[in-house]
C-alpha positions in Angstrom: 2.5 79.1 -89.6 1.9 76.6 -86.8 6.0 75.4 -86.5 6.5 78.8 -86.5 4.3 80.1 -83.8 6.0 76.4 -81.8 9.6 78.1 -82.8 8.7 81.1 -81.1 7.0 79.6 -78.2 10.5 77.4 -77.4 12.8 80.8 -78.4 10.4 82.9 -75.5 11.1 79.4 -73.0 14.8 79.4 -73.0 14.7 83.4 -73.2 12.8 83.2 -69.8 14.9 79.9 -68.3 17.8 81.9 -69.1 16.6 85.0 -67.6 15.5 82.9 -64.5 19.2 81.5 -64.6 21.0 84.4 -64.7 19.3 86.4 -61.9 19.0 83.1 -59.4 23.2 82.9 -60.7 24.3 86.1 -60.7 22.0 88.3 -58.8 21.0 86.2 -55.6 18.6 88.3 -52.8 20.9 88.9 -49.8 19.8 88.7 -46.1 17.9 91.6 -44.4 24.1 48.2 -48.3 26.4 45.8 -50.0 29.7 44.5 -48.1 32.6 47.5 -47.8 34.6 46.6 -50.6 38.3 45.6 -49.6 40.3 48.8 -50.4 43.8 48.0 -51.4 46.8 48.4 -49.5 49.9 50.2 -50.1 52.8 47.4 -49.7 56.0 47.8 -47.0 58.2 45.6 -45.8 56.7 43.8 -42.8 59.0 43.9 -39.3 60.9 41.4 -38.9 59.2 38.5 -36.7 60.5 38.6 -32.9 62.9 35.9 -31.4 60.8 32.9 -30.8 61.5 32.1 -26.7 63.3 29.0 -25.9 61.6 26.2 -24.0 59.1 23.5 -24.3 55.9 26.1 -24.9 55.8 27.9 -28.1 54.6 31.5 -28.2 51.1 32.8 -28.1 49.7 34.1 -31.4 50.0 38.1 -31.7 46.7 39.7 -30.2 45.2 43.2 -31.1 46.3 46.0 -28.8 44.0 47.0 -26.2 42.3 50.7 -27.3 43.9 52.7 -25.4 44.0 56.5 -25.3 46.0 58.3 -27.9 48.4 60.2 -27.3 48.0 64.0 -25.8 48.3 66.5 -28.8 48.2 70.1 -27.5 44.8 72.2 -29.8 46.3 74.1 -32.5 44.4 75.5 -34.9 46.2 76.9 -38.2 44.8 79.9 -40.4 44.6 80.2 -44.3 44.2 83.0 -46.0 43.6 83.6 -49.5 41.8 86.1 -52.1 38.9 84.5 -52.1 38.2 83.1 -48.3 39.8 82.9 -44.8 39.6 79.5 -42.8 40.7 78.2 -40.1 42.1 74.6 -39.6 42.4 72.8 -36.4 44.5 69.6 -35.1 41.1 67.6 -33.7 40.9 65.9 -36.6 42.1 68.0 -39.3 38.4 69.7 -39.1 37.6 72.8 -41.3 36.5 74.9 -37.5 35.9 78.2 -40.0 35.2 79.0 -43.6 34.6 83.0 -44.4 34.2 83.0 -48.4 35.2 86.7 -50.0 32.3 86.9 -52.1 29.5 89.9 -52.6 30.2 89.9 -49.3 31.4 87.8 -46.2 29.6 84.3 -46.7 30.7 82.4 -43.6 30.1 78.3 -44.7 30.2 77.5 -40.9 28.6 78.2 -37.7 29.6 75.6 -34.7 27.8 73.2 -33.4 25.2 73.8 -36.0 26.5 73.7 -39.6 29.8 72.2 -40.5 32.3 69.5 -40.9 33.7 66.9 -38.4 37.5 66.0 -38.5 38.4 62.5 -39.9 37.1 59.8 -37.5 38.9 56.0 -37.6 36.0 53.3 -36.4 36.4 50.3 -35.3 33.8 47.5 -35.0 32.6 47.2 -31.6 34.5 50.8 -30.0 33.7 54.2 -29.6 34.6 56.3 -33.4 37.3 58.4 -32.3 38.6 61.5 -33.7 42.0 61.9 -33.8 44.5 64.3 -32.9 46.9 65.4 -35.3 50.6 67.2 -35.0 50.5 70.5 -37.1 52.9 71.3 -39.5 52.1 74.5 -39.3 49.7 77.7 -37.6 49.5 79.9 -41.1 49.1 79.9 -44.8 48.9 82.6 -46.3 48.1 82.1 -50.6 48.7 85.3 -53.1 49.8 85.4 -56.4 53.4 85.1 -56.0 52.9 82.2 -53.6 49.9 80.3 -55.6 50.3 77.2 -53.7 50.3 75.8 -49.9 50.1 73.1 -47.7 49.3 71.6 -44.0 51.5 68.3 -42.9 49.0 66.6 -39.6 49.9 63.2 -38.2 48.5 61.6 -35.2 48.4 58.3 -33.3 44.9 56.6 -32.6 46.1 54.6 -29.6 45.6 51.2 -31.0 49.0 51.6 -33.3 47.2 53.3 -36.4 49.3 56.4 -37.6 47.8 58.5 -39.4 48.7 61.8 -41.9 46.7 64.2 -43.7 47.9 66.6 -46.6 45.4 69.4 -46.9 46.8 71.3 -50.0 45.5 74.5 -51.1 45.4 76.9 -54.0 45.1 81.0 -54.3 42.5 81.1 -57.1 40.4 78.1 -56.2 37.6 76.9 -53.6 39.2 73.6 -53.3 40.6 71.9 -50.7 42.7 68.4 -51.9 43.3 66.3 -48.3 45.2 63.4 -48.9 45.2 60.8 -46.2 47.1 57.8 -45.0 46.5 54.9 -42.5 49.8 52.9 -41.6 49.7 49.6 -39.8 52.1 49.6 -37.2 51.1 46.7 -35.3 52.6 43.1 -35.0 48.5 42.0 -36.0 46.2 43.0 -39.0 43.9 46.1 -39.0 40.1 46.2 -39.6 39.0 49.6 -39.6 36.7 52.4 -41.1 37.4 56.1 -41.7 34.9 58.7 -42.6 34.6 62.7 -43.4 31.3 64.3 -43.3 29.1 67.6 -42.7 26.2 68.2 -41.1 23.1 70.8 -41.3 19.9 71.0 -39.4 17.1 69.5 -41.4 15.1 72.5 -40.2 17.1 76.4 -39.7 16.4 77.4 -36.3 14.8 80.7 -35.6 17.1 82.2 -33.3 19.7 81.6 -35.9 18.0 83.9 -38.4 20.5 86.5 -38.7 23.2 84.4 -39.9 24.6 85.6 -43.5 26.3 82.5 -44.7 24.6 80.4 -47.1 21.8 77.7 -45.2 21.9 74.3 -47.0 18.4 73.7 -49.5 19.2 70.2 -50.6 21.2 67.1 -50.8 22.5 66.5 -54.4 25.2 63.6 -55.5 25.7 61.9 -58.3 26.1 58.0 -59.1 29.0 56.7 -60.7 27.3 55.9 -63.8 24.1 58.3 -63.9 23.6 61.2 -65.7 21.5 62.8 -63.5 22.4 63.9 -60.8 19.5 63.1 -57.4 18.4 65.8 -55.3 16.3 65.9 -52.8 15.4 68.5 -50.1 17.5 67.9 -47.1 14.1 67.7 -44.7 13.1 64.8 -46.6 16.6 63.3 -47.6 17.0 59.3 -47.8 19.5 57.4 -46.3 21.9 56.3 -48.9 25.7 55.0 -49.4 27.1 53.6 -52.4 29.5 54.6 -55.3 29.3 58.3 -56.3 31.3 60.6 -58.1 30.5 63.5 -55.4 27.5 64.2 -52.4 27.0 67.9 -51.9 24.8 70.3 -50.0 23.5 72.9 -52.4 23.0 76.1 -50.2 21.5 80.0 -50.6 21.2 82.8 -48.6 18.4 84.0 -46.8 15.4 84.7 -47.6 15.9 81.0 -49.6 14.6 80.4 -53.0 13.8 77.0 -54.5 17.6 76.5 -55.8 20.8 77.6 -53.8 24.1 79.6 -55.1 26.4 77.7 -53.1 27.6 74.5 -52.8 30.0 72.3 -50.3 30.9 69.4 -52.0 33.3 66.0 -51.4 34.6 64.3 -53.4 35.9 60.4 -52.9 39.3 59.9 -55.1 40.4 56.8 -53.2 40.3 53.2 -53.5 37.1 51.1 -52.0 35.8 54.9 -50.9 32.0 55.3 -50.4 29.5 58.4 -50.4 27.0 58.2 -47.8 23.9 60.2 -46.8 22.3 59.7 -43.4 20.0 61.6 -40.8 21.1 62.4 -37.7 17.8 61.9 -34.9 17.9 62.3 -31.6 17.7 59.9 -28.7 14.5 59.4 -28.7 14.2 58.7 -32.5 12.0 55.8 -31.8 9.7 57.3 -30.6 8.6 58.8 -33.5 10.9 61.9 -33.3 12.0 63.7 -36.9 15.5 64.4 -38.0 17.1 67.2 -36.3 20.0 66.9 -38.7 21.3 65.6 -42.5 25.0 64.5 -42.4 26.5 63.8 -46.0 30.4 62.4 -46.0 32.8 60.3 -47.6 33.5 56.7 -46.3 36.2 53.4 -46.7 36.6 50.3 -45.1 40.2 49.3 -44.8 39.9 45.8 -44.5 43.3 43.3 -42.9 45.6 45.8 -43.0 48.5 43.9 -42.8 52.0 45.3 -40.7 53.6 47.4 -42.3 51.3 48.0 -45.4 49.7 52.0 -45.5 46.3 52.2 -46.8 45.6 55.8 -49.3 43.1 57.5 -50.6 42.3 61.2 -51.8 38.6 63.4 -50.7 38.6 66.5 -52.2 36.3 69.1 -51.1 34.9 72.3 -52.4 33.2 74.9 -50.9 32.4 78.0 -52.7 29.6 79.4 -55.0 27.9 77.1 -58.1 29.3 78.8 -61.2 29.4 76.9 -64.4 33.2 77.4 -64.9 34.5 76.5 -61.4 32.5 73.6 -61.1 33.5 71.8 -64.6 36.9 72.4 -63.8 36.8 70.6 -60.7 36.1 67.3 -62.3 33.9 64.7 -61.5 30.4 66.6 -63.2 30.1 68.4 -61.0 28.7 71.3 -62.8 25.5 68.6 -62.5 25.0 70.1 -59.1 23.3 73.4 -60.6 19.5 72.8 -62.1 19.1 73.4 -65.2 15.8 71.7 -65.7 14.4 69.7 -68.9 11.7 69.5 -71.3 8.7 68.4 -71.7 9.4 67.0 -68.3 11.3 68.1 -65.0 14.8 67.0 -64.3 13.5 65.4 -61.2 11.3 63.3 -62.7 14.2 61.8 -65.0 16.9 61.3 -62.1 14.2 59.2 -59.5 11.9 57.8 -62.3 14.5 57.9 -65.3 11.0 59.6 -67.4 13.0 60.7 -70.9 13.4 64.6 -71.4 15.5 67.0 -72.6 19.2 68.6 -70.5 17.9 72.3 -70.5 21.9 72.1 -69.5 22.1 72.3 -73.8 20.7 75.1 -74.8 21.6 77.6 -71.6 25.3 76.6 -71.0 25.9 77.5 -74.7 23.3 81.0 -74.8 25.6 81.7 -71.3 28.9 81.1 -72.8 27.3 83.6 -75.8 26.1 86.3 -72.7 29.3 86.0 -70.8 30.8 87.0 -74.4 28.4 89.9 -74.7 29.2 90.6 -71.0 33.3 91.0 -71.7 33.0 94.1 -73.7 29.7 95.9 -71.9 30.6 94.7 -68.0 26.8 95.1 -67.3 24.6 91.6 -67.2 21.2 93.5 -67.4 22.7 95.4 -71.0 24.0 92.1 -72.4 20.5 90.2 -71.6 18.6 92.8 -73.1 21.7 93.0 -76.7 21.3 89.0 -76.6 17.2 89.1 -77.0 17.4 91.8 -80.1 20.4 90.0 -81.6 17.8 87.1 -81.7 14.8 89.1 -82.4 17.0 90.1 -85.7 18.0 87.1 -86.5 14.1 85.3 -86.3 12.7 88.3 -87.6 12.0 86.8 -91.4 10.0 84.1 -89.3 8.3 86.4 -88.0 7.9 88.2 -90.5 6.5 84.8 -92.3 3.9 84.0 -89.4 2.3 87.3 -89.3 1.9 87.5 -93.4 -0.6 83.6 -93.1 -1.8 85.0 -89.7 -3.0 88.0 -92.2 -4.0 86.4 -94.9 -6.0 83.5 -92.1 -7.7 86.4 -90.8 -8.7 87.5 -94.6 -10.1 84.6 -95.3 -11.9 84.6 -91.8 -15.5 86.1 -92.9 -15.8 83.5 -96.1 -14.9 80.3 -93.6 -17.6 82.2 -91.2 -20.2 82.2 -94.0 -19.5 78.7 -95.0 -19.6 77.4 -91.7 -23.0 78.9 -91.1 -24.5 77.4 -94.9 -23.5 73.7 -94.4 -23.9 73.7 -90.4 -26.6 71.5 -90.8 
């Protein structure tokens, strides 16, 4: 009887967890530091050295050029339209200026000045970070079944001898952007620079923006390179992190917010020497005890000793869309681990933070969810699909239920005799 009771309780827990998962995922409420790794460089024949001047004195060794203002590039915007979203890409760093999902209504993922990405930045030691102005290859892209793929090419110079090229690739049936970055040294001396891409969100949502209909970040989530569990922190209590990771992301939800989100903004490094990072952006007087006002996630690379004529290449994938298991799995990099399934008997957060042993509920929920999707393909109603699945489960476990009830009835029949024996021998 005890074994059957445990099985019944376990089954009830699974069904309850499945109900909460389906409710959160498919019926969301609508609003009323180690030294930087040296990145390998792509070799390119070095330019011939300049002829030496004749005379008693030899030429001085070449020194890096002084920082100069990059060439003026008129600011332009390219629009990208697909069946899943509408986006705008600017020439200022290749920044995503707007991204509006067509998913259960219009869902803007960016709120200028408060929530959104920065363009590609070039950082040199002792100099102010610089966002590069790019020349765009097109003014618009429209993708559909007949034209499923498209790309934008952006080319720019940093004013100090670097040529930066970005190629952004889009697909009509995906929320993923593939951003290929190429940094070429056109100087006569070696260069060491850093480049980064980031996404910024407020640690506390301002009251004056309560009418914003898009997703608002709830958690910062990242998956370290060799980790099984994703690490999840509230945006207001995020700890600084920089290191090798498969991805870093914001988990977001629409107001009123629950404990877990429905949308994901993820950056996935795919280039040599790339690292993911999380850091807080404080007010200027943060040293006086002010709390951070925003948190940034991103990808950073240190390109060390890039020789003249050489180029570095890397890729960053960006996912901006709903947290649908099949879509996240298709991206790769174990991005589906951004979904919070929980653990049994200990919470998933204990396993990721302290290494506590626990059973991943994902191994139960995902097969059950697949079965529910299969039932849904015939019924086209998730509510009825859950009811059907519950009835089927009850039928499968009916023999155990009958046996458990018979055992309980036998115990009840023996209870008077047990009570009599207790009364007789209680002393």
